[in-house]
C-alpha positions as CSV (number, residue, x, y, z in Angstrom):
1,M,124.0,169.5,29.4
2,D,124.9,166.3,27.5
3,Q,128.4,164.8,27.5
4,L,129.3,165.9,24.0
5,T,128.4,169.5,24.8
6,S,130.5,169.3,28.0
7,L,133.4,167.9,26.1
8,L,133.2,170.6,23.4
9,I,132.9,173.4,25.9
10,T,136.0,172.0,27.8
11,A,137.9,171.6,24.5
12,A,137.1,175.2,23.6
13,V,138.1,176.5,27.0
14,V,141.4,174.5,26.9
15,T,142.2,175.7,23.4
16,A,141.5,179.3,24.3
17,M,143.7,179.3,27.4
18,P,146.7,181.6,27.2
19,R,150.1,180.0,26.6
20,M,151.2,180.9,30.2
21,I,149.3,177.9,31.5
22,T,150.9,175.4,29.2
23,S,153.8,173.2,30.1
24,P,155.8,172.6,26.9
25,D,158.9,171.6,28.8
26,S,157.1,168.8,30.8
27,S,158.6,165.4,29.8
28,A,156.4,163.2,31.9
29,L,153.3,163.1,34.2
30,A,153.3,161.4,37.6
31,L,151.0,158.4,37.8
32,T,149.3,157.3,41.0
33,W,146.7,154.6,41.5
34,E,144.2,153.1,43.9
35,D,142.3,149.9,44.1
36,C,138.6,151.0,43.9
37,G,137.1,147.6,44.5
38,D,134.9,146.8,47.4
39,A,134.4,143.7,49.6
40,D,132.5,142.0,46.7
41,T,135.4,142.5,44.2
42,H,137.3,139.3,43.4
43,A,140.7,140.9,42.7
44,N,142.8,142.9,45.1
45,V,145.1,145.2,43.1
46,T,148.5,145.4,44.7
47,N,150.6,147.4,42.2
48,V,150.1,149.6,39.1
49,G,152.9,151.1,37.1
50,P,154.9,152.7,35.8
51,A,155.3,155.7,38.3
52,S,155.3,158.2,35.4
53,V,153.9,158.5,31.9
54,P,156.3,160.1,29.3
55,L,154.6,162.7,27.1
56,G,154.6,162.1,23.4
57,Q,155.0,158.3,23.8
58,T,152.7,155.3,24.2
59,T,153.1,153.8,27.7
60,A,151.9,150.4,28.8
61,I,150.1,150.6,32.1
62,Y,150.5,147.3,34.1
63,G,148.9,145.9,37.2
64,T,149.4,143.0,39.6
65,G,147.2,141.6,42.3
66,Q,145.5,138.6,43.8
67,L,142.4,136.9,42.3
68,D,140.2,134.9,44.7
69,E,138.5,132.7,42.0
70,D,138.9,131.5,38.4
71,V,137.3,133.8,35.8
72,S,136.3,132.5,32.4
73,G,135.4,135.8,30.7
74,G,134.3,139.4,31.3
75,L,133.3,142.9,30.3
76,F,135.3,146.1,30.8
77,D,134.3,149.7,31.4
78,L,137.0,152.4,31.0
79,K,136.3,156.1,31.8
80,M,138.7,159.0,31.8
81,T,137.8,162.3,33.4
82,G,139.8,165.6,33.3
83,F,139.6,169.2,34.4
84,L,136.7,169.8,36.7
85,G,135.7,166.1,36.5
86,V,134.5,166.4,32.9
87,Q,134.3,163.0,31.3
88,L,136.8,162.9,28.4
89,M,136.4,159.4,27.3
90,H,134.3,156.3,27.9
91,C,134.6,152.9,26.2
92,S,133.4,149.5,27.2
93,G,132.9,146.0,25.8
94,D,134.1,142.4,25.8
95,A,137.2,142.4,28.1
96,S,138.9,139.8,25.9
97,Q,138.9,142.1,22.9
98,A,141.2,145.1,22.3
99,Q,139.6,148.4,21.7
100,A,140.8,151.9,20.8
101,C,139.4,154.6,23.1
102,K,139.4,158.1,21.6
103,I,139.0,161.7,22.7
104,L,137.8,164.0,19.8
105,G,138.9,161.3,17.3
106,V,142.4,160.9,18.7
107,E,143.4,157.6,20.2
108,V,144.5,158.2,23.8
109,V,143.9,154.8,25.4
110,Q,144.2,151.4,23.9
111,F,142.4,148.8,26.0
112,N,144.5,145.7,25.2
113,G,142.1,143.0,26.2
114,V,142.6,140.3,28.8
115,S,143.5,136.7,28.0
116,F,140.9,134.5,29.6
117,P,140.6,132.3,31.6
118,L,142.2,134.0,34.6
119,S,143.2,131.6,37.3
120,K,142.8,132.1,41.0
121,G,146.0,133.4,42.6
122,N,148.6,135.9,41.4
123,L,147.3,138.2,38.7
124,S,149.5,140.2,36.3
125,I,147.9,142.1,33.4
126,T,148.7,145.1,31.1
127,P,145.2,146.2,30.5
128,F,145.8,149.4,28.6
129,D,148.3,151.7,26.9
130,I,148.0,155.4,27.2
131,F,149.3,158.2,24.9
132,L,149.5,161.8,26.0
133,P,150.7,164.5,23.5
134,S,154.2,166.0,24.1
135,T,152.7,169.5,24.5
136,M,149.4,170.0,26.2
137,P,147.7,172.6,28.4
138,S,148.5,172.2,32.1
139,V,144.8,172.0,32.8
140,A,144.7,168.8,30.7
141,E,147.6,167.1,32.6
142,S,145.4,165.9,35.5
143,T,143.3,162.9,34.5
144,T,141.6,160.1,36.3
145,T,141.0,156.8,34.4
146,T,138.9,154.2,36.1
147,L,138.9,150.6,34.8
148,N,136.1,148.2,36.0
149,V,136.0,144.6,34.9
150,T,133.0,142.3,35.6
151,S,132.5,138.6,34.9
152,T,130.1,137.5,32.2
153,T,127.7,136.7,35.1
154,G,128.0,140.3,36.5
155,E,130.4,139.7,39.4
156,K,132.9,142.4,40.2
157,I,136.4,141.2,39.1
158,L,138.5,144.3,39.6
159,C,138.4,148.1,39.8
160,V,141.5,150.3,39.6
161,R,141.7,154.1,39.4
162,V,144.8,155.6,37.7
163,S,145.5,159.3,37.9
164,T,148.0,161.5,36.1
165,K,149.3,165.0,37.1
166,A,152.3,167.2,36.3
167,A,155.4,165.7,37.9
168,A,157.0,167.9,40.5
169,G,159.2,170.6,38.9
170,N,157.7,170.1,35.4
171,F,155.7,173.3,35.3
172,S,157.1,176.0,33.1
173,P,155.5,179.5,32.8
174,A,155.0,181.3,29.5
175,R,158.0,182.5,27.6
C-alpha cells in the first residue's frame, strides 16, 4: 500500500470516528522530545520547547544544544507520523530555505530554515512552527515529528524527535 493510500484510509477512519473520541475541550497538547542523534551526529540537543502546544494557534518549536564543528550549509528532512505510525507528512530540502509542510493541503508545519553558517559551540534554533486545529479527533492528537539535518557533504548535524499527545486531564467524552 503506498503512502497516499495509507493517508487517505487514515483520514477516512478518523473522519468516520464517533464524536465520543473527540476532545473538543482540549486546549493544548503536551510536547516531549528526544535527541535521536548517534555518535556521528555533530550536535547534541539539550532542550526543546515549549512544553505544550496550544490547539488552534501556531507555535514556534525551539531547540538548544552544543555543536562540535562549524557548519556552512545543510539539508533537512522532516517527517510526521500519527495514529498507528502512519506517515502524515514528509518534506525535505535546503535547510537554509523556509518550506511549508502540508497534510491534505493544510499547512501544519512551517520549516523556518536555518541561518548558516552555524558556529561550533552553543546552538539555538527555532527550526519549525506547528499548527494543530482547535478541535481534532483524539486519535490525531498523538504525533511524532522527526527532524534530521545533514551537512552539504552528508555529515549528520542533528536529529531531534518531537512528540505530541493529549495533556493530562484534557480528554472529554461525548456530550
